[in-house]
KEDOBA-919530 format. One line per 4 residues: for each residue x, y, z of N, C-alpha, C. Coordinates in steps of 0.001 Angstrom, whole numbers. Layout:
N
X Y Z X Y Z X Y Z  ...
END
This chain:
372
-37457 -2843 -1309 -37561 -2583 -2433 -36911 -4081 -2785  -37466 -5480 -3297 -36842 -6937 -3874 -35492 -6000 -4628  -34405 -7328 -4833 -33688 -7588 -5352 -33296 -7798 -6551  -32291 -7615 -7790 -32308 -7883 -8955 -32997 -9073 -8907
-33004 -10363 -8376 -33330 -11583 -8939 -34940 -11396 -7834  -35404 -12384 -8627 -36932 -12661 -8240 -37299 -13887 -8713  -38452 -14372 -8396 -39627 -15175 -8824 -38201 -16650 -8363  -38364 -17534 -9932 -37790 -19028 -9756 -36643 -18670 -8930
-36048 -17763 -10215 -34239 -17625 -9454 -33573 -16678 -8154  -35027 -16178 -7328 -34863 -16161 -6360 -34736 -17761 -5586  -35735 -18040 -5832 -36348 -19718 -5339 -35018 -20487 -5528  -34475 -20498 -6529 -33341 -21613 -6637 -32329 -20737 -5564
-31795 -19849 -5548 -31125 -19137 -4570 -30907 -19657 -3293  -32210 -19624 -2365 -32576 -19874 -1355 -32053 -21032 -834  -32883 -21535 -2171 -32754 -23593 -2577 -31348 -23441 -2237  -30087 -23078 -2167 -28969 -23374 -2396 -28668 -23004 -1350
-29191 -21918 -708 -28574 -21338 395 -28816 -22511 1462  -30144 -23055 1276 -30540 -23938 2424 -29454 -25298 2575  -29365 -25596 1182 -28815 -27044 1133 -27150 -26565 1724  -26598 -25078 1528 -25289 -25044 1875 -25171 -25099 3433
-26540 -24632 3874 -26596 -24341 5181 -26700 -25972 6134  -27193 -26560 5663 -27683 -27786 5888 -26489 -29028 6273  -25593 -28769 4680 -24713 -29717 4426 -23729 -29376 5337  -22605 -30385 5125 -21317 -30426 5555 -20355 -29065 5433
-19794 -28571 6330 -18390 -27232 5539 -18117 -26943 4448  -18128 -28853 4342 -17072 -29316 2975 -17856 -29333 1758  -18986 -28920 1489 -19502 -29044 871 -19807 -27824 -86  -18263 -27151 -160 -18747 -25775 -930 -18869 -25892 -2378
-19538 -25068 -3071 -19650 -25508 -4520 -18396 -25486 -5043  -18562 -26065 -6550 -16717 -26141 -7370 -16002 -24996 -7508  -16603 -23947 -7897 -16274 -22833 -7519 -15657 -21704 -6663  -16094 -22359 -5472 -15911 -21511 -4541 -14788 -20831 -4205
-13315 -21565 -4463 -12523 -21317 -4023 -11623 -20725 -5534  -11084 -19430 -5079 -10580 -19114 -6953 -9774 -18591 -6530  -8325 -18257 -7491 -7280 -17245 -7478 -7607 -15652 -8028  -6666 -15009 -7783 -6379 -13715 -8104 -5292 -13473 -8658
-4789 -13763 -9784 -3260 -13603 -10308 -3065 -11965 -10538  -1814 -11996 -10437 -1525 -10548 -10389 -286 -10198 -11704  -253 -9146 -12010 986 -8771 -13143 -88 -9618 -14505  763 -9897 -15357 402 -10265 -16790 -252 -11307 -16867
-1434 -12057 -18005 -2078 -13042 -17467 -1615 -14201 -17605  -1936 -15331 -16764 -751 -16094 -16952 -929 -17557 -18103  193 -17672 -18208 505 -18688 -19142 -741 -19797 -19526  -795 -20547 -20385 -1706 -21146 -20693 -1115 -22771 -19673
93 -22509 -19768 649 -23658 -18774 356 -24344 -17672  585 -22308 -17080 -158 -22243 -15788 -1463 -22479 -15529  -2400 -22233 -16747 -3752 -22183 -16619 -4072 -23871 -16167  -3335 -24359 -17262 -3272 -26093 -17045 -2982 -26463 -15637
-1860 -25565 -15288 -1773 -26185 -13768 -2882 -26114 -12955  -3281 -24169 -12952 -4340 -24558 -12114 -5825 -24853 -11769  -5789 -25877 -13376 -6866 -26439 -13745 -6701 -28275 -12730  -5543 -28586 -12926 -5246 -29567 -12565 -5435 -29551 -10808
-5268 -28085 -10278 -5581 -27958 -8959 -6642 -27628 -8256  -7756 -27501 -9667 -8894 -27845 -9235 -9655 -26669 -8901  -8777 -25255 -9189 -9042 -23938 -9008 -10299 -23467 -9224  -11046 -23194 -8782 -13168 -23179 -9168 -13302 -22386 -10238
-12604 -20539 -9969 -12749 -19623 -10829 -11830 -18804 -10579  -11362 -17519 -11725 -10030 -17214 -11519 -10871 -15575 -11303  -10372 -14625 -10992 -10756 -13205 -10883 -9761 -12865 -11831  -10521 -11965 -12967 -9206 -11177 -13941 -9892 -9772 -13875
-9117 -8976 -14625 -9786 -7492 -14894 -9438 -7374 -16328  -11357 -6673 -16489 -10913 -6047 -17898 -11323 -4517 -17826  -10158 -4345 -18311 -9528 -2927 -17893 -10229 -2268 -19365  -11361 -1411 -19417 -11996 -470 -20200 -11057 -47 -20807
-9833 551 -20536 -8950 1284 -21368 -8692 735 -22436  -7774 -352 -22157 -6862 -1555 -22951 -8215 -2077 -23913  -9377 -2134 -23687 -10080 -3012 -24318 -11077 -2419 -25314  -11039 -938 -24980 -11779 617 -25882 -10613 1641 -25743
-9729 1632 -26695 -8835 2571 -26239 -9414 3176 -26791  -10003 3601 -28102 -10518 4531 -29368 -12082 4311 -29403  -12616 4838 -29103 -13976 4895 -29186 -14722 4092 -30321  -15491 2897 -29688 -15851 2158 -30848 -14963 965 -31616
-13302 945 -30834 -12500 448 -31438 -11695 -710 -30564  -12416 -1871 -29913 -12793 -2515 -29453 -11148 -4180 -29939  -10909 -4212 -28771 -9672 -5162 -28860 -9316 -6260 -27796  -10149 -7368 -27957 -10396 -8435 -27404 -9909 -9258 -27698
-8701 -9212 -28216 -7938 -10579 -28579 -7001 -11540 -27271  -6711 -10684 -26715 -5913 -10943 -25437 -6799 -11788 -24279  -7949 -10841 -24359 -9404 -11600 -23178 -9754 -12857 -23708  -9865 -12650 -25144 -10915 -13884 -25823 -9433 -15215 -25149
-8300 -15071 -25330 -7652 -15901 -25062 -7286 -16477 -24017  -7449 -15509 -22600 -7098 -15750 -21453 -8764 -16663 -21146  -9740 -15979 -21167 -11153 -16578 -20718 -11294 -17923 -21567  -10714 -17978 -22807 -11283 -19029 -23257 -10157 -20462 -22530
-8764 -20320 -22185 -7849 -20593 -21473 -8485 -21601 -20085  -9152 -20347 -19336 -10037 -20378 -18546 -11009 -21656 -18411  -11745 -21177 -19497 -12981 -22134 -19219 -12514 -23533 -19570  -11597 -23468 -20942 -11043 -24989 -20971 -10854 -25879 -20048
-10040 -25264 -19630 -9366 -25794 -17838 -10207 -26174 -17016  -11762 -25666 -17067 -12923 -26002 -16601 -12802 -24590 -15376  -12256 -23896 -15397 -11692 -22738 -14187 -12953 -20968 -14951  -13954 -21256 -14256 -15108 -20062 -14474 -14271 -18828 -14021
-14694 -17803 -15045 -14026 -16338 -15008 -15036 -15565 -14159  -14119 -14658 -13452 -14866 -13827 -12697 -14290 -12426 -12861  -14713 -11289 -13878 -14196 -10676 -14326 -14462 -9333 -13254  -13629 -8236 -12989 -13735 -6906 -12486 -13292 -5847 -13651
-14870 -5337 -13597 -14563 -4065 -14974 -14451 -2937 -14551  -13015 -2168 -14815 -12268 -1320 -14485 -11918 -82 -15024  -11443 719 -14701 -10596 2121 -15875 -11819 2809 -16793  -11411 3815 -17129 -11838 4293 -17956 -10850 5138 -18928
-11023 5040 -20133 -9980 5216 -21469 -10538 7111 -21393  -9189 7392 -22109 -8832 8910 -22475 -10454 9098 -23722  -10785 8791 -24204 -12087 9247 -24895 -13266 9548 -24282  -13276 9162 -23097 -14387 9478 -21844 -13888 10382 -20794
-12644 10334 -20440 -12096 11163 -19224 -10539 11167 -19393  -9848 12529 -19214 -8176 11985 -18594 -7914 11572 -18009  -8494 11485 -16695 -8179 10757 -15293 -9636 9550 -15813  -7716 8386 -15528 -8677 6650 -16071 -9560 6333 -14164
-9050 7126 -13431 -10215 6674 -12279 -11230 7205 -12018  -11991 8058 -12585 -12983 8570 -12628 -14022 8076 -13124  -14794 7819 -12040 -15854 6923 -12186 -16894 7516 -13229  -17368 6788 -14347 -18288 7213 -15909 -19799 7835 -15740
-20215 8921 -14847 -21312 9135 -14249 -21084 10260 -14550  -19883 11252 -15048 -20701 12708 -14760 -21056 13719 -16105  -21742 12942 -16942 -22768 13477 -17632 -22975 12343 -18183  -24546 12392 -19688 -24648 11313 -20079 -24149 10380 -21300
-22911 11408 -21523 -21858 10706 -22491 -21060 9969 -21807  -20695 9988 -20719 -19646 9297 -19913 -20842 7808 -19622  -22083 8182 -18860 -22870 6813 -18951 -23268 5933 -19853  -23980 6931 -21171 -23746 6214 -22382 -22717 5381 -22606
-21686 5808 -22921 -20194 4862 -23121 -19734 3722 -22359  -19952 4064 -21022 -20035 2722 -20168 -20880 1513 -20125  -22127 2347 -20498 -23493 753 -20646 -23036 421 -22248  -22392 1119 -23315 -22630 351 -23953 -21172 -799 -23946
-20005 -41 -23568 -18895 -1025 -23642 -19628 -2254 -22251  -19909 -1955 -21179 -20852 -3466 -20647 -21371 -4491 -21820  -22328 -3713 -22934 -23061 -4325 -23400 -21727 -4893 -24098  -21494 -4522 -24477 -20509 -5511 -25937 -19777 -6702 -24323
-19109 -6059 -24052 -18642 -7508 -22946 -19554 -8783 -22325  -21140 -8380 -21769 -21692 -9029 -21848 -21853 -10020 -22956  -22499 -9449 -23953 -22691 -9886 -25492 -21598 -11038 -25861  -20215 -10597 -25772 -19182 -11530 -26296 -18886 -12461 -24677
-19248 -12703 -23906 -18793 -13277 -23033 -19323 -14093 -21893  -20750 -13585 -21996 -22081 -13853 -20982 -22665 -15206 -21618  -23727 -15795 -21605 -24284 -17533 -21927 -24870 -16523 -23324  -24161 -17988 -24300 -24800 -17780 -25515 -23883 -16573 -26126
-22856 -16341 -25441 -21850 -14890 -26182 -21089 -15098 -27587  -20551 -13928 -28002 -20664 -14428 -29704 -19022 -14987 -29513  -18417 -14791 -28169 -17165 -15759 -28144 -17395 -16982 -28054  -18242 -17610 -27405 -18641 -18805 -27251 -19023 -19827 -28430
-19950 -18730 -28954 -20190 -19255 -30525 -19280 -19523 -31799  -18260 -18334 -31833 -17198 -18547 -32646 -16229 -18859 -32306  -15485 -17969 -32096 -13588 -18183 -31892 -13510 -19210 -30563  -14462 -19471 -29660 -13981 -20046 -28581 -13999 -21655 -29293
-15019 -21929 -30306 -15241 -23331 -30480 -14000 -23776 -31769  -13161 -22993 -32311 -11974 -22968 -33118 -10726 -23116 -32283  -10742 -22163 -31058 -9905 -22434 -29953 -9721 -24101 -29234  -10543 -23918 -28852 -10668 -25276 -27784 -12134 -25854 -28061
-11344 -27081 -29878 -12942 -27609 -30287 -12988 -28904 -29021  -14198 -29197 -29095 -14570 -30084 -27874 -14742 -29537 -26680  -14624 -28250 -26296 -14557 -28594 -25076 -15704 -27253 -24523  -16766 -27041 -23593 -17434 -26756 -22909 -17351 -25981 -22690
-18240 -24593 -22976 -18233 -23353 -22598 -17722 -22947 -21141  -17585 -21970 -21098 -17699 -21462 -19419 -18427 -20183 -19548  -19301 -19623 -19360 -19960 -18283 -19934 -19834 -17321 -18536  -19434 -16470 -18645 -19440 -15584 -17443 -20799 -15298 -16778
-21070 -15147 -15612 -22266 -15302 -14966 -22486 -14306 -14110  -21215 -13805 -13821 -20899 -12992 -12805 -19800 -11853 -12615  -20722 -10089 -12376 -19775 -9147 -12494 -19494 -8316 -11620  -18161 -7956 -11245 -17815 -7042 -10200 -17325 -5697 -11136
-18114 -4790 -10715 -17909 -3458 -10639 -17065 -2364 -10221  -15942 -2910 -11032 -14793 -1422 -10495 -14029 -2518 -9452  -13285 -1870 -8635 -12092 -2167 -7368 -12088 -1346 -6849  -12050 -1602 -5507 -11641 -627 -4017 -12040 845 -3989
-13136 744 -4603 -13805 2094 -4913 -13680 2835 -3806  -13861 2270 -2535 -13224 3232 -1070 -11584 3248 -904  -11009 3381 -1835 -9966 3720 -2053 -9042 4603 -3130  -8608 5687 -2479 -8550 6913 -3658 -7276 6491 -4953
-6744 5053 -4319 -5857 4630 -5069 -6383 4031 -6028  -7875 3368 -6481 -8330 2952 -7330 -9602 3713 -7682  -10043 5102 -7463 -10669 5342 -7760 -10252 7000 -7191  -10618 8381 -8390 -10169 9346 -8163 -10688 10354 -6902
-12262 9979 -6662 -12413 9932 -5012 -13477 9331 -4376  -13336 8575 -3554 -14462 7486 -3500 -15530 8368 -2877  -16722 7768 -3440 -18042 8600 -3351 -18905 7606 -3344  -19939 7321 -2302 -20655 6001 -2481 -22203 6660 -3546
-23095 8080 -3335 -23294 8357 -4025 -22692 8381 -5863  -21722 8612 -6343 -21867 8258 -7684 -21433 6609 -8025  -21230 5850 -6997 -20926 4543 -7057 -22355 4039 -7085  -23387 4142 -6475 -24715 3508 -6728 -25064 4374 -8003
-24920 5357 -8522 -25203 6164 -9636 -24591 4558 -11082  -23404 4556 -10792 -22536 3433 -11526 -23437 2158 -11342  -23728 1449 -9831 -24408 534 -9989 -25568 580 -10943  -26299 1493 -10596 -27599 1540 -11671 -27598 1886 -12964
-26914 2437 -13848 -26677 2285 -14783 -26011 780 -15785  -25045 184 -14522 -24395 -917 -14704 -25391 -2331 -14923  -26707 -2087 -13918 -27357 -2999 -13583 -28207 -2974 -15143  -28870 -2320 -15640 -29581 -1513 -16630 -28950 -1927 -18022
-27547 -1958 -18146 -27204 -2308 -19178 -26904 -4360 -19408  -26228 -4209 -17730 -25861 -5936 -17601 -27429 -6963 -17935  -28040 -6213 -17827 -29488 -6958 -17505 -29858 -7214 -18973  -29800 -5706 -19907 -29872 -5976 -20846 -30080 -7107 -21253
-28711 -7144 -21563 -28048 -8422 -22116 -28245 -9879 -21778  -28206 -9967 -20333 -28305 -11182 -19565 -29273 -10424 -18312  -30126 -10593 -18118 -31101 -10640 -16848 -30874 -11899 -16141  -30232 -12781 -15895 -30080 -13989 -15035 -28623 -13531 -14520
-27855 -12564 -15141 -26403 -12228 -14509 -26405 -11918 -13046  -25590 -11745 -12187 -25318 -11298 -10757 -24198 -9966 -11010  -24813 -9371 -9756 -23846 -8188 -10265 -23528 -8283 -8610  -22093 -8011 -8481 -21565 -7805 -7072 -20621 -6366 -7361
-20466 -5456 -6267 -19994 -4752 -5740 -18064 -5307 -5698  -17341 -4135 -6245 -16304 -4160 -6454 -15805 -4594 -4799  -14951 -5224 -5104 -14220 -5320 -3587 -13381 -4190 -2693  -13729 -4597 -1919 -13598 -3171 -1091 -12225 -3513 627
-11356 -2992 551 -10450 -2942 1524 -11059 -2664 3247  -10638 -3952 3807 -11767 -3585 5049 -11113 -1689 5631  -10157 -1848 5890 -9440 -213 6322 -8013 -35 5378  -9267 798 4537 -8066 1238 2974 -7096 2315 4095
-6188 3040 3505 -5419 3760 3675 -5242 5007 2603  -4703 6674 2803 -4718 7022 1783 -5485 8283 1340  -5290 9484 733 -6304 11147 909 -5954 10580 -791  -7320 11336 -1100 -7172 11874 -2541 -5940 12381 -3192
-6045 12331 -4750 -4299 13165 -4759 -4043 14393 -4898  -5254 14790 -5282 -5556 15986 -5391 -5301 17213 -4060  -4975 18155 -4432 -4106 19602 -3076 -5618 19560 -2686  -5047 20730 -1520 -6235 21472 -904 -6029 21450 467
-8224 22096 786 -7345 21745 2206 -7343 20596 3240  -7058 20225 4242 -7227 19094 5070 -8377 18686 5327  -9455 19661 5139 -10592 18933 5220 -11397 18094 3870  -10797 19442 2771 -10902 18764 1626 -10241 17124 729
-9126 17547 1817 -8334 15936 1240 -8791 14669 2097  -9750 15352 3438 -10511 14264 3981 -11303 13759 3675  -12501 14502 2892 -13461 14068 2121 -13142 13362 1001  -12029 13369 516 -11668 12887 -1035 -10815 11448 -306
-10912 11096 1249 -10150 10031 1193 -10879 8987 949  -9517 8074 2080 -10224 6557 2259 -11573 6259 3048  -12632 5175 2906 -13668 4928 3738 -13605 3902 4033  -14064 3590 5008 -13951 1962 5224 -14986 879 4630
-14860 -233 4518 -15697 -519 3940 -16990 -528 4416  -17337 -682 5519 -18762 -848 6331 -19202 353 6190  -18400 1304 6575 -18719 2786 6428 -19823 2985 4832  -18637 2622 3776 -18925 3261 2349 -20166 2394 2462
-20935 838 2375 -21932 431 2246 -23007 1044 3291  -22713 1485 4277 -23798 2085 4870 -24785 3556 3871  -23190 4220 3225 -23287 5426 3208 -24094 5137 1692  -24000 3741 1252 -24442 3743 -212 -26398 3072 -229
-26323 2820 554 -27724 2675 1094 -28502 3538 1145  -28056 4878 1336 -28801 6133 1364 -29472 6502 106  -28989 6318 -960 -29193 6495 -2380 -30826 5162 -2842  -32125 5406 -2700 -32935 4852 -2327 -32813 4026 -3630
-33495 2656 -3351 -33654 2230 -4670 -32241 1347 -4854  -30953 1580 -4114 -29784 833 -4849 -30137 -566 -4638  -29893 -1136 -3585 -30036 -2575 -3810 -30758 -3095 -4562  -31814 -2685 -5196 -32068 -3324 -6517 -31026 -3808 -7718
-30394 -3135 -7956 -29023 -2957 -8528 -27655 -4181 -8195  -27720 -4800 -7388 -26350 -6005 -7009 -27543 -6616 -6190  -26280 -8124 -6711 -26812 -8868 -5739 -25672 -9258 -4753  -24466 -9144 -4604 -23870 -9470 -3796 -22571 -7883 -3081
-22442 -8287 -2056 -20818 -7268 -1748 -19726 -8390 -1852  -18801 -7127 -1472 -16935 -7722 -1470 -16144 -7064 -844  -15311 -8044 315 -14880 -7671 768 -13158 -7723 532  -12320 -7176 981 -10423 -7559 716 -10234 -7414 2186
-10309 -8358 3041 -10286 -8199 4525 -8977 -8397 4710  -7748 -8026 4483 -6767 -8312 4330 -6003 -7982 6069  -5656 -8440 6864 -5271 -8838 8132 -3983 -9347 8311  -3165 -9163 9333 -2361 -9966 9964 -2793 -11143 10685
-4141 -10982 11064 -4256 -12497 11399 -5966 -12339 11630  -6292 -14058 12292 -7503 -14251 11434 -8366 -13526 12275  -8397 -13058 13492 -9372 -12055 14528 -9859 -10536 13437  -9052 -10291 12648 -8831 -9023 11908 -9902 -9610 10690
-9913 -10682 10283 -10809 -10782 8790 -12240 -11229 9448  -12577 -12143 10952 -13185 -11993 11691 -14331 -10509 12093  -13214 -9487 12346 -14162 -8485 12653 -14468 -7567 11500  -13874 -7712 10666 -14234 -7259 9224 -15285 -7872 8460
-15456 -8983 8300 -16609 -9634 7883 -17934 -9004 8904  -17611 -9374 10129 -18909 -9122 11292 -19470 -7800 11016  -18841 -6438 10849 -18869 -5647 10723 -19850 -5208 9330  -19344 -5595 8074 -19944 -5999 6909 -21112 -6529 7231
-21640 -7849 7747 -23030 -8559 7857 -23467 -7942 8761  -22823 -6709 9443 -24127 -6192 10430 -24634 -5061 9794  -23978 -4328 8839 -24263 -3370 8134 -25540 -3433 7285  -25301 -4825 6662 -26790 -5862 5911 -27345 -6003 6236
-27308 -6508 8139 -28972 -6836 8505 -29454 -5793 8988  -28356 -3978 9409 -29735 -3020 9422 -29959 -2198 8336  -29607 -2989 7389 -30232 -2578 6077 -31470 -3415 5540  -31571 -4287 6145 -32527 -4959 5681 -31792 -5977 4809
-31227 -6183 4169 -30659 -6480 3582 -29636 -7933 3524  -29947 -8168 4790 -29102 -9784 5436 -28744 -10982 4176  -30088 -10984 3530 -29487 -12121 2664 -28976 -11962 1038  -28247 -10876 1363 -27000 -10637 236 -26112 -11188 439
-25144 -11949 -296 -24325 -12558 -519 -22985 -11509 -396  -22074 -12225 703 -20627 -11728 667 -19398 -12493 6  -19032 -11829 -918 -17814 -12811 -1083 -16674 -11486 -824  -15531 -12684 -172 -14322 -12383 -269 -13337 -12502 -1699
-13025 -11171 -2501 -12326 -11445 -3693 -10806 -11092 -3716  -10774 -10927 -2184 -9110 -10823 -1731 -8635 -11167 -1235  -7908 -11935 -876 -7593 -12678 783 -5738 -12789 283  -5120 -12566 1059 -3339 -13131 1624 -2514 -12953 2101
-1492 -13164 1697 -319 -12819 2640 813 -13484 2309  2297 -12781 2183 3216 -12785 1679 3803 -14101 2509  4986 -14679 1510 5960 -15655 2374 7392 -14946 2716  7642 -14265 1713 8634 -12908 3031 8224 -12737 3733
9278 -11190 4538 8735 -10759 5650 8610 -9047 5260  8917 -8552 4364 8624 -7236 4249 7246 -6642 4439  6730 -5701 4711 5153 -5069 4666 4438 -6049 6043  3451 -5445 6157 2304 -5959 7601 1383 -6862 7417
2155 -7368 6199 1342 -8664 5900 2258 -9212 5511  3225 -9625 5116 4569 -10369 5092 4933 -11086 6159  4394 -12384 6390 4244 -13224 7795 5391 -14358 7585  5951 -14318 6099 7005 -15560 5834 6903 -16934 6017
7699 -17839 5032 7373 -19026 4405 6516 -19874 5558  6572 -19401 6998 5967 -20535 7599 4452 -19961 7917  4236 -18784 7857 3016 -18572 8389 2130 -18429 6916  2628 -18515 6216 1845 -17729 4777 1103 -19645 4896
1656 -20626 4877 397 -22022 4211 -830 -21865 5806  142 -21610 6554 -757 -22070 8032 -1811 -20791 7681  -1462 -19434 7401 -2795 -18537 7448 -3723 -18925 6763  -3009 -19393 5287 -4422 -19833 4366 -5464 -20709 4746
-4834 -22056 5141 -5502 -22900 5591 -6610 -22361 7130  -6471 -21769 8017 -6763 -21148 8784 -7898 -20234 8598  -7489 -19265 7509 -8714 -18330 6720 -9419 -19183 5968  -9261 -20075 4711 -9878 -20340 3987 -11383 -21424 4955
-10108 -22304 6298 -11511 -23269 6889 -12131 -22205 7337  -11632 -21272 7911 -12931 -20095 8942 -13971 -19338 7903  -13578 -19658 6714 -15068 -19048 5437 -15575 -19846 4861  -15074 -21310 4958 -15911 -22431 4559 -16435 -22829 5715
-16227 -22903 6720 -17352 -23356 7826 -18042 -22485 8143  -18274 -21322 8416 -19602 -20214 8163 -20076 -19097 6964  -19357 -20262 5727 -20505 -19788 4257 -21374 -20016 4720  -22137 -20508 5129 -23556 -20313 5296 -24238 -18992 6023
-23467 -18835 7317 -24258 -17995 8507 -23430 -16919 7960  -22547 -16584 7096 -21953 -15494 6618 -22268 -14848 5146  -23375 -16223 4452 -23375 -16225 3163 -22596 -15497 2382  -21244 -16383 2221 -19985 -15965 2065 -20142 -16481 328
-20370 -15934 -875 -20236 -15957 -2218 -19022 -16602 -3119  -17810 -16438 -2101 -16602 -17324 -3125 -15170 -16451 -2275  -14269 -17325 -2220 -13407 -17119 -1558 -12529 -16570 -2314  -11380 -15681 -2417 -10097 -15792 -4062 -8797 -15547 -3283
-7810 -16401 -3702 -6733 -15854 -2800 -5439 -15277 -3845  -4879 -14339 -3570 -3976 -13225 -4068 -2713 -13329 -3746  -2006 -14293 -4707 -2350 -14633 -5533 -1844 -15774 -6352  -1545 -15386 -7601 -1294 -17595 -8241 170 -17383 -7997
1228 -16034 -8881 2556 -16243 -8572 3251 -15146 -8106  4584 -15360 -7512 5420 -14366 -6855 5694 -13544 -7945  5573 -11531 -8198 6302 -10443 -8967 7323 -10392 -8136  8820 -9634 -9472 9669 -9047 -8911 9253 -8213 -7942
10060 -7718 -6871 9492 -6565 -5753 9600 -5461 -7023  9853 -4787 -8104 9549 -3818 -8390 8147 -3779 -9103  7804 -5066 -9288 6811 -5083 -10202 5747 -5174 -9544  5532 -5438 -8393 4573 -5728 -7350 3799 -4415 -7004
2374 -4692 -6895 1439 -3282 -6644 1884 -3311 -5131  2767 -4097 -3960 2939 -3619 -2940 3991 -4402 -2412  4026 -4080 -1149 5363 -4879 -590 5613 -6295 -285  4289 -6336 -288 4124 -7652 735 3798 -8973 -472
3262 -8373 -1967 2575 -8805 -2585 3761 -9677 -3377  4786 -8714 -3127 5296 -9827 -4199 6191 -10982 -3880  5642 -11894 -2504 5754 -13086 -2203 4404 -13536 -1964  3369 -13252 -1993 1947 -13406 -2119 1381 -14925 -3098
2585 -15307 -3806 1669 -16604 -4745 1824 -17637 -4058  1557 -18714 -4979 1191 -20144 -4170 2544 -20454 -5237  3054 -19666 -5942 4068 -20062 -6659 5438 -19519 -6862  6625 -19671 -7104 7360 -18697 -7325 7385 -18166 -8234
8309 -16841 -8798 8095 -16220 -9517 8395 -17074 -11239  9305 -18028 -11116 9637 -19163 -12063 9546 -20296 -11854  9202 -21659 -12356 9355 -22357 -12008 8036 -23724 -11716  7909 -24814 -11719 6451 -25631 -11086 6996 -25826 -10053
7644 -26093 -9517 7715 -26362 -8290 6856 -24842 -6833  5290 -25664 -6717 4867 -24628 -5791 5194 -24834 -4200  4903 -23637 -3861 5360 -23308 -2338 4485 -23769 -1818  4589 -24104 -443 3883 -24847 607 2689 -24416 254
2377 -23540 663 541 -23066 324 307 -23356 -459  253 -23956 -1581 -455 -24692 -2550 -993 -25839 -1970  -180 -26332 -1209 -915 -27786 -1163 -1663 -28080 -112  -1840 -26861 726 -2952 -26010 1469 -4123 -25823 838
-4038 -25178 -193 -5116 -24613 -1351 -5761 -25831 -1613  -4979 -26869 -2533 -5818 -27896 -3147 -5644 -28836 -2332  -5742 -28781 -540 -6552 -29643 264 -7700 -29105 501  -7803 -28101 -38 -9725 -27627 262 -10066 -27727 -1605
-9494 -27546 -2287 -10109 -28114 -3413 -10629 -29692 -3940  -9643 -30242 -3627 -8922 -31515 -4007 -8693 -31538 -4838  -7693 -30653 -5125 -6593 -30714 -6597 -5468 -31727 -6213  -4723 -31011 -7120 -3225 -31956 -6986 -1939 -31108 -7786
END
């Protein structure tokens, strides 16, 4: 079954890939290297600094729970400001849509596919989002013009669905079949508003850990537990016709070393090849290390910039062979240890918690983007 894009779109995609493969390794698209800020949205000054660094894209959360806390009561003010500031700085937004509000489910990690009503609510939300931030969207035609007069819009072109759906920390129960259903209904809603939009799977840990939060037998717990990314993708393809509903897969290949990144990418690409879907893009929507020592990925101040350079160089050099859609460093700024989502995350930033003086890793980052 063909993928979502066909005709002229497929022709241009193939042409772009051919040029990327034939050209020098350094000739990556301007939005190829991006960032994933953690915690609150970056300040206007931070986004302006990103622009000077020629950050190509920023991956940001669209939390359904926060944007529609009550049925049909949407609150986009903060997101408008965030996406608008990015666009004005020349930075493409890459949103990942995640979370379920209380009027749909008591569990905000429950994929909204359990009933016809749940599915309809999710689709309505997606249509509102795409109608607002996609090409010709309401935000770009209205508030953006007054907030950023004279600046060109940068509409959302790619949507990532959920986050780390193969790990129970981010979904009530990892289930490729349920996720396939989410892809199908999401494609229907997004394409109704923007037929040219790209849909990318939520980024997945290569080897996640953890089990389902619910109790029960060891066997039941294992069924609800973490699934390796390549295994999840393999099971996803068991749903007939699923490949027609997405354009790219996404990996978070966290590893203490570069060899681990290579191994994880290779395993995912092998599955895509076996499923006769080898032309599908692979996005690396999170990668990073901490400049502190705590945790498996806390490598210290000397190693953080070295690993950034090595990993970016690898992914840039093999962009054509591995069909890498983009690479996103986690994260922009450090956080207080108690506020960070993991122990090494607190020091994963390219900038410290406060101040404008970058860490050494920033200089390596802008060496790839051409910024300063």
